[in-house]
C-alpha positions in Angstrom: 0.0 0.0 0.0 1.4 3.4 -1.0 0.5 6.4 1.2 1.5 10.1 0.9 0.9 12.7 3.5 1.3 16.5 3.6 1.9 17.5 7.2 1.5 21.3 7.7 2.4 21.5 11.4 5.3 19.9 13.1 4.0 18.5 16.4 5.3 20.1 19.6 5.5 16.7 21.3 5.7 13.1 20.3 3.2 10.4 21.2 4.2 7.4 23.2 4.8 4.3 21.1 1.6 2.5 21.9 -0.6 2.8 18.8 0.2 -0.5 17.2 -2.7 -2.9 17.0 -2.4 -5.5 19.7 -2.3 -8.3 17.2 0.5 -6.8 15.2 3.2 -7.9 17.7 5.4 -10.7 18.9 2.8 -13.1 20.3 2.0 -14.1 23.8 4.4 -14.2 26.6 5.6 -17.6 27.5 5.4 -19.3 30.9 8.4 -19.5 33.3 11.6 -21.1 32.0 11.0 -24.6 33.5 7.9 -25.1 31.3 9.6 -24.0 28.0 10.8 -26.4 25.4 14.6 -26.9 25.3 15.4 -26.2 21.6 14.5 -22.5 21.9 17.1 -22.1 24.7 19.8 -21.9 22.1 18.8 -18.4 21.0 20.8 -15.4 22.4 19.5 -14.2 25.7 18.9 -10.8 27.1 18.5 -10.8 30.9 16.4 -8.1 32.6 17.5 -7.7 36.2 17.1 -5.2 39.0 15.4 -4.7 42.4 11.7 -5.1 42.8 9.5 -2.4 41.3 12.4 -0.9 39.3 10.4 -1.2 36.0 11.7 -4.3 34.3 8.4 -5.9 33.4 7.0 -2.5 32.3 10.0 -2.1 29.9 9.4 -5.5 28.4 5.6 -4.9 27.9 6.0 -1.5 26.4 8.8 -2.3 23.9 7.7 -5.7 22.8 4.0 -6.1 23.5 2.8 -2.6 22.7 1.3 -2.0 26.1 0.4 1.6 26.9 2.8 3.0 29.6 -0.2 4.0 31.7 -1.4 0.3 31.7 1.9 -0.8 33.3 0.8 0.8 36.5 -1.4 -2.2 37.1 1.2 -4.9 36.5 1.9 -7.1 39.4 5.4 -7.6 40.7 7.3 -10.4 39.1 7.7 -13.4 41.5 9.4 -15.9 39.2 11.5 -15.9 36.1 9.6 -15.3 32.9 11.0 -15.9 29.4 9.7 -14.0 26.4 10.7 -15.4 23.0 11.1 -12.6 20.5 11.0 -14.4 17.2 8.6 -12.6 14.9 11.4 -10.6 13.3 14.2 -12.1 11.2 16.6 -9.6 12.9 15.3 -9.1 16.4 15.5 -12.8 17.3 16.3 -13.6 20.9 14.9 -14.4 24.3 14.2 -11.9 27.1 14.4 -13.3 30.6 12.7 -11.2 33.2 14.0 -11.9 36.7 12.3 -11.1 39.9 14.0 -8.6 42.1 14.5 -11.0 45.0 16.7 -13.5 43.1 19.3 -14.9 45.5 22.6 -15.8 43.7 23.7 -17.8 46.7 20.5 -20.0 46.6 21.8 -23.5 45.7 18.7 -24.0 43.5 19.7 -21.0 41.3 22.0 -22.3 38.5 23.6 -19.0 37.6 26.4 -20.6 35.6 23.9 -22.1 33.2 22.0 -18.8 32.8 25.0 -16.5 32.4 26.8 -18.8 30.1 24.1 -18.5 27.5 23.6 -14.8 27.8 24.4 -12.1 25.2 23.4 -9.0 27.2 22.5 -8.3 30.8 20.4 -5.2 31.4 20.3 -4.1 35.0 17.5 -1.6 35.7 17.9 1.1 38.4 15.0 3.2 39.6 16.4 6.8 39.4 13.6 8.1 41.6 14.4 5.8 44.5 17.4 5.5 46.8 19.8 3.5 44.6 22.4 2.5 47.2 21.0 -1.0 47.5 20.5 -1.3 43.7 24.2 -0.5 43.2 25.2 -3.2 45.6 23.0 -5.7 43.7 24.4 -4.4 40.4 28.0 -5.1 41.6 27.1 -8.6 42.8 25.2 -9.5 39.6 27.8 -8.2 37.0 30.8 -9.5 38.9 29.3 -13.0 39.2 28.2 -13.0 35.6 31.5 -11.7 34.3 33.4 -14.5 36.0 31.1 -17.1 34.3 31.0 -15.4 30.9 33.3 -12.4 30.2 31.7 -11.9 26.8 28.4 -10.6 28.1 27.5 -7.0 27.3 26.6 -5.3 30.5 24.0 -2.5 30.2 22.6 -0.3 33.0 19.2 1.4 32.5 18.9 4.4 34.8 15.1 4.2 34.6 12.1 6.4 35.4 14.0 9.6 34.7 10.8 11.3 33.3 10.2 12.6 36.8 13.6 14.3 37.1 14.8 17.7 35.9 17.5 17.7 33.2 20.2 18.8 35.8 19.0 16.0 38.1 19.2 13.4 35.3 22.8 14.3 34.5 23.8 14.4 38.2 22.2 11.0 38.9 23.8 9.4 35.9 27.2 10.8 36.9 26.8 9.6 40.5 25.7 6.1 39.5 28.4 5.8 36.9 31.1 6.9 39.4 30.0 4.6 42.2 29.5 1.5 40.0 32.9 1.8 38.4 34.6 2.5 41.7 33.1 -0.7 43.1 34.4 -2.6 40.0 37.9 -1.0 40.5 37.9 -2.1 44.2 37.2 -5.7 43.1 39.9 -5.6 40.4 37.4 -5.8 37.6 38.5 -2.8 35.6 38.1 -4.8 32.3 34.4 -5.2 33.0 32.7 -2.4 30.9 29.3 -1.0 31.9 27.2 1.0 29.4 24.7 3.5 31.0 21.4 4.8 29.5 18.8 7.3 30.8 15.4 5.7 30.1 11.7 6.2 30.5 8.7 4.3 29.1 6.9 7.6 28.7 9.1 8.7 25.8 11.3 7.1 23.1 14.4 6.9 25.3 13.6 3.2 26.2 13.4 2.3 22.5 16.7 4.0 21.7 18.4 2.3 24.6 17.1 -1.1 23.6 18.2 -0.4 20.0 21.8 0.1 21.2 21.6 -3.1 23.2 20.2 -5.2 20.3 22.7 -3.8 17.8 25.6 -5.4 19.8 24.0 -8.8 19.2 23.7 -8.4 15.4 26.9 -9.8 13.7 26.0 -8.0 10.4 26.0 -4.6 12.0 29.2 -3.2 10.4 28.0 -4.3 7.0 24.6 -2.7 7.5 26.2 0.6 8.7 28.5 0.6 5.7 25.6 0.1 3.3 23.6 2.9 4.9 26.6 5.3 4.6 27.0 4.5 0.9 23.3 4.9 0.3 22.9 8.3 2.0 26.1 9.8 0.6 25.0 9.0 -3.0 21.3 10.1 -2.4 21.6 13.5 -0.7 20.0 12.1 2.5 20.8 13.5 5.9 19.9 10.6 8.1 18.6 7.0 7.6 17.4 4.4 10.1 16.8 0.7 9.4 13.9 -0.2 11.7 12.4 -3.4 13.0 8.8 -2.3 12.2 7.1 -4.1 15.1 9.2 -3.0 18.0 10.5 0.3 16.4 14.0 -0.7 17.5 16.5 0.5 14.9 18.9 -2.2 14.1 21.3 0.0 12.2 21.8 3.6 11.2 24.5 5.6 9.4 27.6 6.8 11.1 26.3 10.4 11.7 25.2 11.1 15.3 21.6 10.1 16.3 19.4 13.1 17.1 16.7 12.1 19.5 14.1 14.3 17.8 14.8 12.7 14.4 14.5 9.3 15.9 11.1 10.2 17.5 9.9 11.6 14.2 10.8 8.3 12.4 9.0 6.3 15.2 5.9 8.4 14.8 5.9 7.9 11.1 5.9 4.1 11.5 3.0 4.5 13.8 1.1 6.6 11.3 1.8 4.2 8.4 0.7 1.1 10.3 -2.4 2.7 11.8 -3.6 4.1 8.4 -2.7 0.8 6.6 -4.8 -1.2 9.2 -7.8 1.0 8.4 -7.5 1.4 4.6 -5.0 -1.1 3.5 -6.7 -4.4 4.3 -9.3 -6.1 2.2 -13.0 -5.9 3.0 -12.8 -9.3 4.7 -10.0 -8.2 6.9 -7.3 -10.3 5.1 -4.0 -8.9 3.9 -1.2 -7.3 5.7 -0.8 -3.8 7.2 2.9 -3.9 6.1 4.0 -5.6 2.8 6.4 -5.1 -0.1 4.2 -2.2 -1.5 4.4 -0.2 1.8 5.7 3.3 1.2 5.0 6.7 2.7 6.2 10.3 2.2 5.6 13.0 4.9 6.5 16.6 4.1 6.9 18.8 7.1 6.5 22.6 7.2 10.3 23.1 7.8 11.3 21.8 4.3 12.1 18.4 5.8 10.8 15.2 4.1 10.4 11.8 5.8 10.6 8.9 3.4 9.7 5.3 4.4 10.3 2.2 2.2 9.8 -1.5 2.8 13.1 -3.5 2.9 12.0 -6.9 4.1 8.9 -8.3 5.7 10.0 -7.0 9.1 12.3 -4.1 8.2 11.7 -0.5 7.0 14.1 2.1 5.9 13.2 5.6 7.1 15.1 8.5 5.7 15.2 12.2 6.6 16.1 14.7 3.8 15.5 18.2 2.5 12.8 19.0 -0.1 15.4 20.0 -2.7 17.2 16.7 -2.3 13.8 14.9 -2.7 13.4 16.4 -6.1 15.8 13.7 -7.3 13.4 11.0 -6.1 14.3 8.8 -9.1 17.9 8.7 -8.1 16.9 7.9 -4.5 14.6 5.1 -5.6 17.3 3.6 -7.8 19.9 3.8 -5.0 17.3 2.3 -2.6 16.7 -0.6 -5.0 20.5 -1.3 -4.9 20.5 -1.0 -1.2 17.6 -3.3 -0.7 19.2 -5.9 -3.0 22.4 -5.7 -1.0 20.5 -6.2 2.3 18.8 -9.4 0.9 22.2 -10.7 -0.3 23.8 -10.1 3.1 21.3 -12.3 4.8 21.1 -14.8 2.0 24.8 -15.4 2.7 23.9 -16.0 6.3 21.1 -18.4 5.4 23.3 -20.4 3.0 26.1 -20.8 5.6 26.0 -24.4 6.9 24.4 -24.7 10.3 26.7 -25.7 13.2 25.7 -28.9 14.9 25.8 -29.9 18.6 25.8 -27.4 21.4 27.0 -24.5 19.2 23.9 -24.6 17.0 21.8 -21.5 16.9 18.1 -21.4 16.4 17.4 -19.0 13.5 18.9 -18.1 10.1 19.7 -14.5 11.1 21.8 -15.7 13.9 24.0 -18.1 12.0 27.1 -16.1 12.8 26.2 -15.6 16.5 27.8 -17.7 19.2 25.8 -19.4 21.9 26.3 -16.4 24.2 24.9 -14.1 21.5 28.2 -12.3 20.7 29.4 -12.0 17.1 31.8 -14.5 15.6 32.4 -12.8 12.3 30.9 -10.2 10.0 28.9 -11.4 7.0 
């Protein structure tokens, strides 16, 4: 379906990413890990950890299940380990394990070696509006134990619920947490352990951008995708381009220029608009068809001479570009370059599909992860 919009006013604020239809998502959440089939355990894992009521389950529901942030206020506290199999996208293909805040690493029934050995990224969530002294102690215990089991894990710290803090307070809180956490690691002679810090909130797009950075580290083809995007924009007069996973609005790659938060929010809102309108007008009378297919395309012209251009790349991916109106006059050139870019993307992942599957304990569950080790870290670039 092809859609073109003329937008006369640039919105002062950006809507929360909750406008996807509920059935346009990743499926239902699975039960706890003991009840899950063994074969799916070979997928790369992302662990969500932190103290009780820090916002772990809310993050998972908002990003991957399209729950409205206001609805998360009624979520019950997690009391057992839940696994969410994110497998609807050929790129975002992993498991998220949501841990209860009261996990005791010294409990003999807790097999932390098995869990950490199969983990690609560990996200520790800290409530920025609460006293985080206890959270920092748990963070140190968690990452030090995980690092000794699997030093290849990517350690990510979400300084969460910052929507209630002033800009100065946000910066001061991040600086304080960063300093204390790294001092604790230095005291334990763990200077090689690297922590990445993000300011996040489910009430804006910061949580989606943070998750994008986390997921990108688990994509072995990332350098190739970034190189293709750089070539595409430099030959097309485009200012910025994002390769989005349409369902979650995680961007799996972008060009090498810095990411501006406002640009990212505009692109997210454009995906919302395209899917919403397609669900209303793009389906057949009997409700069949897809809200997003190979014909999906949209152009939005803003009143500040900026143009947003969306094109379908694969069943789950969209390229969203930001450019000036004068550059968009060469739409034929842009479309030709996009055709070459799209063909290259398909070739990159056809190489991954044609690569022989490893057998035994190193086998990985999906075609897009052929070059991903069991712990979710890249082996080589396609």
